[in-house]
C-alpha positions in Angstrom: -84.0 -34.2 9.1 -83.7 -34.1 12.9 -81.5 -37.2 13.0 -79.4 -35.8 10.2 -78.9 -32.6 12.1 -77.9 -34.6 15.2 -75.4 -36.6 13.1 -74.0 -33.4 11.8 -73.5 -32.0 15.3 -71.9 -35.2 16.4 -69.4 -35.1 13.5 -68.6 -31.5 14.2 -67.9 -32.3 17.9 -65.7 -35.3 16.9 -63.8 -33.2 14.4 -63.4 -30.5 17.1 -62.1 -33.0 19.6 -59.6 -34.4 17.0 -58.4 -30.9 16.2 -57.9 -30.1 19.9 -55.7 -33.2 20.4 -53.5 -32.5 17.3 -50.8 -30.6 19.2 -47.5 -31.3 21.1 -46.5 -29.2 24.1 -42.8 -28.4 23.6 -42.3 -25.8 26.3 -45.5 -25.9 28.4 -44.2 -24.1 31.4 -41.3 -21.9 32.7 -38.0 -23.8 32.1 -39.6 -26.7 30.5 -41.0 -29.0 33.2 -41.8 -29.5 36.9 -38.1 -29.7 37.7 -37.2 -26.5 35.8 -34.4 -28.3 34.1 -35.1 -28.5 30.3 -34.4 -25.6 28.0 -34.6 -26.7 24.4 -33.1 -29.1 21.9 -30.9 -27.5 19.4 -29.2 -24.0 19.6 -28.1 -22.3 16.4 -24.5 -21.5 15.5 -25.2 -17.8 14.8 -27.4 -15.0 16.0 -28.8 -13.5 12.8 -32.2 -11.8 13.3 -34.7 -14.1 11.4 -37.7 -11.9 12.4 -38.8 -9.6 15.2 -42.4 -8.9 16.3 -43.5 -5.7 17.9 -44.9 -6.4 21.4 -46.2 -2.9 22.1 -46.2 -0.9 25.3 -48.6 -0.3 28.2 -49.1 1.9 31.3 -48.2 0.5 34.7 -47.8 2.0 38.1 -44.7 1.8 40.4 -45.7 3.2 43.8 -47.4 6.5 43.0 -45.7 7.0 39.6 -47.2 5.9 36.3 -44.8 4.6 33.7 -45.0 3.1 30.2 -43.2 -0.2 29.8 -42.7 -1.9 26.4 -41.7 -5.3 25.2 -41.1 -8.3 27.4 -40.0 -8.4 31.1 -38.8 -10.8 33.7 -39.2 -13.8 33.5 -41.1 -13.6 30.2 -40.1 -16.9 28.6 -42.1 -17.8 25.5 -44.1 -21.0 25.6 -43.8 -23.2 22.5 -46.4 -25.6 21.0 -46.6 -27.5 17.8 -50.1 -27.5 16.3 -50.9 -29.3 13.0 -47.2 -29.4 12.2 -46.7 -25.7 12.8 -45.0 -24.0 15.7 -46.6 -21.3 17.7 -45.4 -19.1 20.6 -47.4 -17.9 23.6 -45.9 -14.7 24.8 -46.9 -12.3 27.6 -46.1 -8.6 27.0 -45.7 -5.4 29.0 -48.5 -3.9 26.8 -50.9 -6.0 29.0 -51.6 -8.6 26.3 -51.1 -12.3 26.1 -50.3 -13.2 22.5 -50.3 -16.3 20.3 -47.6 -15.8 17.6 -46.7 -17.8 14.5 -43.1 -19.0 15.2 -42.2 -19.0 11.5 -42.7 -15.3 10.9 -43.7 -13.5 14.1 -47.3 -12.8 13.0 -49.7 -12.3 15.9 -52.7 -14.7 15.7 -54.7 -13.4 18.7 -54.4 -11.2 21.8 -56.1 -11.2 25.2 -55.9 -8.1 27.4 -54.9 -8.4 31.0 -55.4 -5.6 33.6 -51.7 -4.7 33.6 -48.2 -5.5 32.4 -47.4 -9.2 32.0 -43.9 -10.0 33.2 -44.0 -13.7 34.2 -44.3 -16.9 32.2 -47.5 -18.9 31.7 -48.3 -22.6 31.9 -50.1 -24.6 29.1 -52.5 -27.1 30.6 -55.2 -29.4 29.2 -58.3 -29.8 31.3 -59.9 -33.2 31.9 -62.4 -32.3 29.2 -59.6 -31.7 26.7 -59.7 -27.9 26.7 -56.2 -26.5 26.3 -55.6 -23.3 28.2 -52.8 -20.9 29.2 -52.7 -20.0 32.9 -51.0 -16.6 33.1 -50.4 -13.9 35.7 -49.9 -10.2 35.5 -49.5 -7.1 37.6 -52.6 -6.0 39.5 -53.7 -3.1 37.2 -52.9 0.6 37.5 -56.5 1.6 38.2 -56.9 -0.7 41.1 -55.8 -0.3 44.7 -54.2 -3.2 46.5 -57.3 -3.6 48.6 -59.7 -3.7 45.7 -62.2 -6.6 45.5 -61.8 -6.7 41.7 -58.1 -7.8 41.6 -57.9 -10.7 39.2 -54.3 -10.8 37.8 -54.2 -14.6 37.4 -56.4 -15.9 34.5 -56.9 -18.9 32.3 -57.2 -18.2 28.5 -58.2 -20.5 25.8 -55.3 -21.5 23.5 -57.6 -21.9 20.5 -59.2 -18.5 20.4 -57.7 -16.3 23.2 -61.0 -16.1 25.1 -61.1 -15.9 28.9 -62.0 -19.1 30.8 -61.7 -18.0 34.4 -60.0 -15.4 36.6 -58.6 -15.9 40.1 -59.1 -13.3 42.8 -56.1 -12.1 44.9 -56.5 -10.7 48.4 -54.1 -8.2 49.9 -52.1 -9.6 52.8 -49.1 -8.5 54.8 -47.2 -8.0 51.5 -47.5 -4.7 49.7 -48.1 -6.4 46.3 -50.9 -8.4 44.7 -49.2 -9.1 41.4 -48.5 -12.5 39.9 -45.0 -13.0 38.5 -44.6 -16.7 39.2 -45.5 -19.7 37.0 -48.1 -22.2 38.1 -47.1 -25.8 38.6 -49.9 -28.3 38.0 -49.7 -31.8 39.5 -52.5 -34.3 39.0 -54.9 -31.6 37.8 -54.2 -29.5 41.0 -52.5 -26.1 40.7 -49.8 -24.8 43.0 -48.5 -21.3 42.9 -46.7 -18.7 45.1 -48.3 -15.2 44.9 -46.9 -11.7 45.5 -49.4 -11.3 48.4 -47.1 -13.7 50.3 -49.1 -16.8 50.1 -48.8 -20.3 48.5 -52.2 -21.3 47.1 -53.6 -24.6 46.0 -56.7 -24.9 43.8 -58.5 -26.8 41.1 -57.9 -25.1 37.7 -60.6 -27.2 35.9 -63.2 -24.8 34.5 -65.9 -27.4 35.4 -65.1 -26.8 39.1 -65.2 -23.0 39.0 -68.0 -20.8 40.4 -69.7 -17.9 38.7 -68.9 -14.6 40.3 -70.5 -11.5 38.7 -70.0 -12.0 35.0 -67.1 -14.4 35.0 -65.9 -17.8 36.4 -63.7 -18.0 39.5 -61.8 -21.1 40.8 -62.1 -21.9 44.5 -59.1 -21.9 46.8 -58.5 -25.3 48.4 -55.5 -24.3 50.6 -53.5 -21.2 51.4 -50.2 -21.2 53.3 -48.2 -18.1 54.3 -44.7 -17.9 52.8 -43.3 -15.8 55.6 -42.9 -15.8 59.4 -44.1 -13.0 61.7 -40.5 -11.9 62.3 -40.1 -11.4 58.6 -42.4 -8.4 58.8 -39.8 -6.6 60.9 -36.8 -7.5 58.8 -38.4 -7.1 55.3 -41.3 -4.8 56.1 -44.1 -5.3 53.6 -41.6 -6.8 51.0 -42.8 -10.4 51.5 -43.6 -11.0 47.9 -43.0 -14.4 46.2 -42.0 -14.2 42.5 -40.4 -17.6 42.0 -42.1 -20.6 40.4 -42.5 -23.9 42.3 -40.7 -27.1 41.5 -41.5 -30.7 42.3 -39.1 -33.3 43.7 -40.6 -36.6 44.7 -43.4 -36.0 47.1 -42.6 -32.4 47.8 -43.1 -29.0 46.1 -40.3 -26.5 46.7 -40.7 -22.8 46.4 -38.4 -19.8 47.1 -40.0 -16.8 48.9 -39.0 -13.2 48.9 -39.2 -13.2 52.6 -36.0 -15.2 52.6 -37.1 -18.8 53.0 -36.9 -22.0 50.8 -40.0 -23.9 51.7 -40.9 -27.5 51.1 -44.6 -28.4 50.8 -45.5 -32.0 51.5 -48.0 -33.4 48.9 -49.0 -36.2 51.3 -49.6 -34.2 54.5 -50.7 -31.0 52.6 -48.4 -29.0 54.9 -45.2 -27.0 54.7 -42.7 -29.2 56.6 -39.3 -28.0 55.3 -38.0 -24.4 55.8 -34.5 -23.3 55.1 -34.0 -19.7 56.1 -31.6 -17.4 54.2 -33.0 -14.0 55.0 -32.3 -12.4 51.6 -34.8 -11.4 49.0 -34.8 -14.3 46.6 -36.5 -14.3 43.2 -35.2 -17.2 41.2 -37.0 -20.6 41.0 -35.5 -23.7 42.6 -34.0 -26.0 40.0 -33.9 -29.8 40.6 -30.5 -31.5 39.9 -30.0 -35.1 38.8 -28.8 -36.0 42.4 -32.1 -34.7 43.9 -30.9 -31.4 45.2 -32.1 -27.8 44.8 -30.2 -24.9 43.2 -31.4 -21.6 44.8 -30.3 -18.1 43.8 -29.8 -15.4 46.4 -30.0 -11.6 45.9 -27.8 -9.1 47.8 -30.5 -7.6 49.9 -31.3 -7.9 53.6 -28.0 -9.8 54.1 -24.5 -8.8 55.4 -22.6 -11.0 53.0 -22.7 -11.5 49.2 -25.5 -12.9 47.1 -25.0 -16.0 44.9 -26.2 -19.6 44.5 -26.9 -22.4 47.0 -27.0 -26.1 46.4 -29.3 -27.6 49.0 -30.0 -31.3 49.9 -33.7 -31.3 51.1 -33.4 -34.8 52.4 -31.5 -33.3 55.3 -32.6 -31.0 58.1 -33.3 -27.5 56.9 -30.3 -25.9 58.6 -26.6 -25.5 57.7 -26.3 -29.3 57.4 -28.4 -29.3 54.2 -26.0 -26.9 52.3 -23.9 -28.8 49.8 -22.2 -25.7 48.6 -22.5 -21.9 48.3 -21.1 -19.8 45.4 -21.0 -16.0 46.1 -20.9 -13.5 43.3 -19.5 -10.0 43.4 -21.5 -6.9 44.2 -22.5 -4.3 41.7 -20.0 -1.4 42.1 -21.6 1.0 39.5 -24.3 2.1 41.9 -26.6 2.7 38.9 -28.6 -0.6 39.1 -31.7 -1.6 40.9 -29.8 -4.5 42.6 -26.7 -4.5 44.8 -25.5 -7.9 43.6 -26.2 -11.6 43.7 -28.3 -13.6 41.3 -31.9 -12.6 40.4 -32.6 -15.2 37.7 -32.6 -19.0 38.1 -29.6 -21.3 38.1 -29.9 -23.9 35.4 -28.3 -27.2 34.7 -27.1 -29.3 31.7 -28.2 -32.6 33.4 -30.7 -33.6 30.6 -28.8 -32.4 27.5 -25.1 -32.8 28.2 -22.9 -35.2 26.3 -21.0 -38.0 28.1 -17.7 -36.2 28.0 -19.1 -33.1 29.7 -19.3 -32.7 33.5 -22.6 -31.8 35.3 -22.7 -28.1 35.1 -24.9 -25.4 36.7 -25.0 -21.9 35.1 -26.2 -18.6 36.4 -26.0 -15.0 35.2 -25.2 -12.4 37.9 -25.7 -8.7 38.6 -21.8 -8.4 38.5 -22.0 -9.0 34.8 -20.6 -12.5 34.6 -22.0 -15.8 33.5 -20.7 -18.5 35.9 -20.5 -22.2 35.2 -19.7 -24.5 38.1 -19.5 -28.3 38.4 -22.5 -28.7 40.6 -21.5 -32.2 41.9 -17.9 -31.4 42.5 -16.5 -29.6 45.6 -13.5 -27.3 45.6 -11.0 -27.4 48.4 -11.8 -23.9 49.5 -14.5 -22.7 51.8 -16.5 -19.5 51.7 -18.8 -17.4 54.0 -22.5 -17.8 53.4 -24.8 -14.8 52.7 -25.3 -14.0 56.4 -21.6 -14.4 57.4 -22.6 -16.9 60.1 -21.5 -20.2 58.5 -18.7 -21.2 56.1 -19.7 -23.5 53.3 -17.8 -25.5 50.6 -17.4 -24.0 47.2 -18.3 -25.8 44.0 -15.6 -26.3 41.4 -15.6 -23.3 39.1 -15.6 -24.5 35.5 -15.7 -21.1 33.6 -16.8 -17.5 33.9 -17.5 -15.1 31.0 -18.4 -11.5 30.9 -21.9 -11.0 29.4 -23.0 -7.7 31.0 -25.3 -7.2 33.9 -28.2 -9.7 33.8 -31.3 -10.8 35.6 -32.1 -13.3 32.8 -31.6 -17.0 33.1 -29.0 -18.8 30.9 -29.9 -21.9 28.9 -28.0 -25.1 28.2 -28.8 -26.8 24.9 -26.4 -29.6 24.1 -22.9 -28.3 23.6 -24.1 -24.7 23.6 -25.2 -22.0 26.1 -27.5 -19.1 25.4 -27.1 -16.2 27.9 -29.0 -12.9 27.7 -28.4 -9.7 29.5 -29.0 -6.0 29.4 -26.3 -5.9 26.8 -27.7 -8.5 24.4 -27.5 -12.2 23.7 -24.3 -14.2 23.9 -23.9 -17.7 22.3 -21.2 -20.0 23.7 -20.0 -23.4 22.7 -17.8 -26.1 24.3 -15.0 -27.4 22.0 -13.6 -31.0 22.0 -11.4 -30.2 24.9 -14.3 -28.9 27.0 -13.2 -25.3 26.7 -15.9 -22.6 26.4 -15.8 -20.2 23.5 -18.1 -17.4 22.6 -19.5 -17.9 19.1 -21.3 -14.6 18.7 -22.8 -11.8 20.5 -25.9 -9.9 19.3 -26.4 -6.4 20.8 -30.1 -6.2 21.7 -30.7 -3.7 24.5 -32.6 -4.4 27.7 -33.2 -8.2 27.8 -34.6 -9.3 31.2 -36.6 -12.3 29.8 -35.6 -15.9 29.6 -35.1 -17.2 26.1 -36.2 -20.5 24.7 -34.2 -22.7 22.2 -35.8 -25.0 19.6 -34.9 -26.3 16.2 -32.0 -24.0 15.6 -33.9 -21.0 16.7 -33.7 -18.8 19.8 -36.9 -16.9 20.8 -36.4 -14.0 23.3 -38.3 -10.9 24.3 -36.7 -7.6 25.1 -37.5 -4.3 26.9 -36.8 -2.5 23.5 -40.4 -3.5 22.5 -39.8 -6.6 20.4 -39.8 -10.4 20.5 -36.8 -11.7 18.5 -36.3 -14.9 16.6 -32.5 -15.5 16.2 -30.6 -18.2 14.3 -28.8 -18.9 11.1 
């Protein structure tokens, strides 16, 4: 009987391991991969509402004021996984919960509660032991001070059952915030992430390496690098937060900091050895282009000029010589928004999904209400002032611009179509045979800050109206 029991346990473990491996990670991290340059395979031709799932609302704290937020915030892109031939979404919500959702009908499978609103996008990662988990950040928690020893807004959650695996402790630094909006990048089983306390951290996410602290497990920090200079404390005050997600290019990881720097971390020397200073608040993540450059979005804050988008060549010295081009966007003249101008979201590219007849395009949605498309490897004859009005830079060739409404979301290329969300809703564009851009449809859904995802003729996107939408034909 004892041997039979052992055989039964062994068969159970084998079946469990097989079940664990029977999945495909379709969108495992923000903007698809370590270069942030893949956004989905097949956009629909219409924007009918197939289903919508209520995400709920939760209490958060802005300064000394308590507010209720609902739905999905910035960056809020759903992760997508195929498990046993079915599609599931992983979606963070402003109601404090991380949710696994059936992509066919919007049914919630499980929820895990965080200490506060979840704005950012998670990362799906399989541990060396085969355990699939979601590494997700949130705001710090309305009941905690920024100096609390119980701040754990970054956590790992089991994909299978929504149970907690570990939680990571954040310490208050020179920055006023201890939230986590960025998305973790994992390279060779090591995690790299910029935090809103102003630091770039490196640690082992493997649960087997974590230590028990009180009643939960805690990963141990291997490295911590400041993403600001001492002078930034005078120009930015305590607004030294990093909200962007790191990207990998060759032997470097690049990250954009809210203190106004684009940093390059050397994976060989384990040091930051590239530092391009802009000075603005910058929130978007660096996108890697096919020609090994970085696209970096710039907000209109702490600068004398206009916000916009840089293309930088990190193989060159981190000064004006590394600038390939700069594209300024207009300021917001309504005076009703939280931003003066520039680009808050990430600039994206069609490098991986374009047809042979299409040029290499970069797209970005701006505070001025326009979606801009530029040929990111073609220079115009004109020059423009940079964000600090100290240098003049080349302009890229403008391909098209379309009004979509004020936006902090990130537009997506999927073949011959573009999906662009804004506070006014979702716009669907298509290139015709003559490479002209046409709007196919617009769906008025209020308050979209999140980044959509496109797959199998469906668009999945969360909104501040309280719902996650599935759009298509």
